[in-house]
N, C-alpha and C positions, 0 to 999 in steps of 0.2 A: 297484395295489400290494397285495401280499398282507399280511394283518394279521400282527403279530408273533406268534411262538409263545408260548402261554401258559407262564408259569414253572412253574405247578402246575395239573394238570387231572385229576381223578378222577371216575370214574363208577360208581355203584351198588357201592361196596366193601362187602364183608361179611367178618366175621371172628368165629369163635366160639372160646371158651375153655370146653370142656366144655358145660354147659347155658347158659352166659352168651353172649349175642350182643353182643359189644363193638362191632361195626360192623354196621349194618342197613341196607345200601343208601346209604351215605354219598356225597354229591357235593360236590366242592370245585373252586374255580377262583380263580386268582390271576394277574393280569397282572404282567409284569416291572417291577421297581422299585416295587413296592407292598408294603403290609402287610396280610396276610389274618389277622385275629383269629378264633380258635376259642373261643368263649365257652360255658362250661358247667361244672357241678360235677364233682368226681371221680366216675368211673364213666360219664360221658357218652359216652366213646369218643375223647377228645381225644389221649391218649397213644398208643392203638392206632393212630389215624390218622398220627401222626407217625412211629411205628415202621414202618408200612407204607409211607409215602412215602419214608423213608430207607432202605429195602430191608433193615431189620433183621427184618421178617417179612413173608411173602407173604399177600395176601388169599385167602380162601377162593373169592371170586368177585368180578367186577368188575375194573376196570383203572385203572391210574394212571400219568401221565406227568410227568416233571419235566424241564424244558427240552426237551421233545419226545421224551425217552427213556422207554421202558416200564421201570417199576420192577422187573418180573420177568424180562423178556427181555433187558434191557440194564442190569443192575444196576451193572455196573463203570462204564459212562458216567455213571450217575446219581450214584454215589458220588464221582466225580471232580469233580462240579460243585456238591456240597453241604457244608454245615457243620452240625453238630448240637450243641446244648447241652441236656442233659437237666435234670430237675427238681433234681438234687443235684450239686454241684461234683464233678468226677471227677479233680482234679489229685492228684499224689503229694505228700502231706504231708512226706515225708522229703526232698524236694528243694526248692531255692529256687525262687522265681518264674521266674527266668532259666533255671535248669536244667530245669524243667518244659517252657518253651517250646522250648528247644533240643532237648530229647529228643523231644517229639512232632514237631518239625519234621523231625528226622532219620528218624523212623518214617514221615513222609510222603514221604521220598525226597529231601529237600533235602541238598546238600553241607554240610560242617561249616561252611564260611565263609558259605554262604547262609542256614543255620539260625541262625547267630549274628546276622547282619544283620537277618533277619526278626523275631527275638525282640526285638532292641533297639528296632525300630520299634514293635512291638506294646506293649512296655512303656511306651514314651512315650504312644502313643495312648491306653492305658487308665490312664494316671495311676498307673502302678506302678513308675516308674524308681527312686525313692527307696527302695522295699522290694524291688527287684529281687534282692538277695543276701540276703535274710532267708528263713529256712525258711517255707514256705507254711503250716505248721501254726500259725504265729503270726499269720496274716492274719485280718482280720475277715471276716465273712460277706459283706459287700459287696466286699471285695477278692478273696476266692476266687471270687466269681461273675464278677467282671470278668476275673480270670485265666482262668477256664473259657471265657468268651466269646472271649478272645484266642486260646485254643488252637483253637477252632472256626473261627477266621479266618486260620489259618496259611496255607491255600492260596488265600486270597481267593475264597470260593465264590460262585457265582452265586445261590444260593438258601440261606438260613439257617433252620434249624428251631430254634425256641426254645420248649421245653416247660416252661412256668411258670417263667420265668427269674427272677422276683423273689420266689418263695415264701420267706418267713421273713426278708426283708430289712427293715431299718429304712427309714423314709421317705427319708432322705438317699441311702442306697445304691440304693433303687429309682429315684429320680430320675436318679442317675448311669447306671444301666442304660438308662433311657428315653432319655437324651441320646445314648448310644452307638448305640442302635438307630436313632434318627432320623438320625444322622449317616451311618450305613451305607446307609440307604435313599436318602438324598440323593445317595450316590455310585453308586446304581444296584443295590444288592443287593435281591433279593426276600426278604421275611421271612414266614414263617408262625409266628404267635405264639399259643400256647395259654395261657389265663389263666382264673382265677376272679375276678380283680380288674377290676370294672366300669370304674373309672376308668382303668386301664391300657388296656383295649380302646378307650375312648373317646379317650384321649390319642394312642395310636399307630396304630390301625388305619384304613386307607382303607376297607376293607369288613369286615364282621363276619359270620361264619356261626355262628348259634346252634345248639349241638349238644345233643341230649337223647336218651338211650337208643340211642345209635349212629347217629343219623340227623340231617341238617340239617332244622331246623324252619323256618328263615328265613335269608335272606342279604340283606344291603344295607349302605349306609353307616349309621353310628350314627344320623344324623338320619332316615334312611329307616325305620329300625326304630322310633325314637320315634314317628314319625308314625302308626304302626299303633295306638297307644294314645292318640292325640290330641295336641294341641298344648300350648300354655302352660297352666300351672296356677297360680292364686293360692292360696298356702297361708297360713293364719292359725293360729297356735298361742295357745292360752289357758292361763292357770294353773289355772283351776277347771273341773272337768268340768260344773258347773252353768250355765257360760256357753256351752256348745257350741250349744245349740238357738237362743239369742238371736242369737249371732254368724252362725249359718247363715242365720236370717231376714233379718237386715240386709244380709248380702252377697248373698243371692238376689235381694232387692228392688233393691239398688244396681246390680248387674251383669247382671240379666236372665238368669240362668242358674241351673240347679238345683245347689245344693251338696251335697257329700257329707261326712258327718261320721265321724270316726274317733275314737271315745271313748278307747281305749287310748293313742292318740298325742296326745290333747288338740288335734286338729287339725280344721280345716274346710278343704275344698278346693273350688275352683270353677274350671271350665274358662273360659279367656279367650283373646282373640285379640290384643289390644293391651296391652303391658306397661305403658306410662305411663299410658294411660287407666284400666286396671284398678286401678294403685296409687292414682291420684288419687281414683277413685270409692270404693274400699274404705276408704281413709284418712278420708275425709269421713263415710262412713257409721258407722264404728267410732269416731269421735272421742268420742262420749259415753262409751265404755267405758274410755277412759283406760288406766291401768296393769294392767287386767285382761287386756289383750292382750299376750302374751309376745313374739310376732314376727309379721312380716307380709312376704311376699315373692312374687315370681313366678319360677317355675322351669320348666325343661324336665322332661319325664318322664325318670326315670333308666333306665339299661340294665337294672337289677334288675326295674324295673316292667315293661319290655318282656318280659324273660325269663318273669316270672310270668304275664304275659297270654298268652304263647305256650304255655307248658307246664303252667301250673297250680302251679308251685313256684318257689321261688327258687334262686339259685345256691349256697346253702349246701352245703359238701361232705357227701357221703354215703359210707359204707364199702362198697366193692364190689370185685370182682375187679381192677379197673384201678388201685385204689389201691396194690397191691403188685406189679403187673407192671412 
């Protein structure tokens, strides 16, 4: 039996804007019915990658296929199979939510009755039915984003591109978008998600590609990427910087591992292999310090630490050509 056709496959994509190399040999791969997260700061190449895969721009070199169709040679076939939501909601604020959906449905070629039926279903799916006949300019940021997502799903795409879909949303709205994405994937949609939010990539992505300066510097599951910077860490926070060295000595002796001390963060960190054993031994060793210990916990490395270890900097946004393209 032949393996399924990849939903997304890109090899050695390059793209220049003047002197800026937005893509520098980028490779991407996503299997059907999964979420591929592109993690990186502004300027890393994420939006340019989406624009290239969605046939909005051609690569200078390299090639990409979506559902087996070349994005340059068979753009019409690609566009018939994808949905796209950009960083900013693109709905018409002069129209109601229902009118927006019906208008875009008609532009996609649906008949009047089919457009009305599809709009009604999406308004229900995205919890917008009660606000359907209000002007979209009155919608909250989360409601606009959900309406924008609904527009991108009018044709029930096989592949959905989400370019930083929760930027600027409050935590509740962000959770609603996450739940929507998870539902779509369960129903078989493939999602390419660009994000700066580490928790978002961790929560949604089956695989994460870390992008920096237009190229993929690592790809794997979130846990695979964490393994690159080690396993579990015991973290101890103190109130007073004067207690850092003593805390490190006690933990090193109790756990048999070299601690690292972070004075600005008032933190002592020790690599461990067993969560329960580490907490028991650390608690016993630090018992005499009492209230001078602010917190003690065992955690996995964050994706931000992974990104820092791979690139030498964090995912904090930077101002580059991509931020305005």
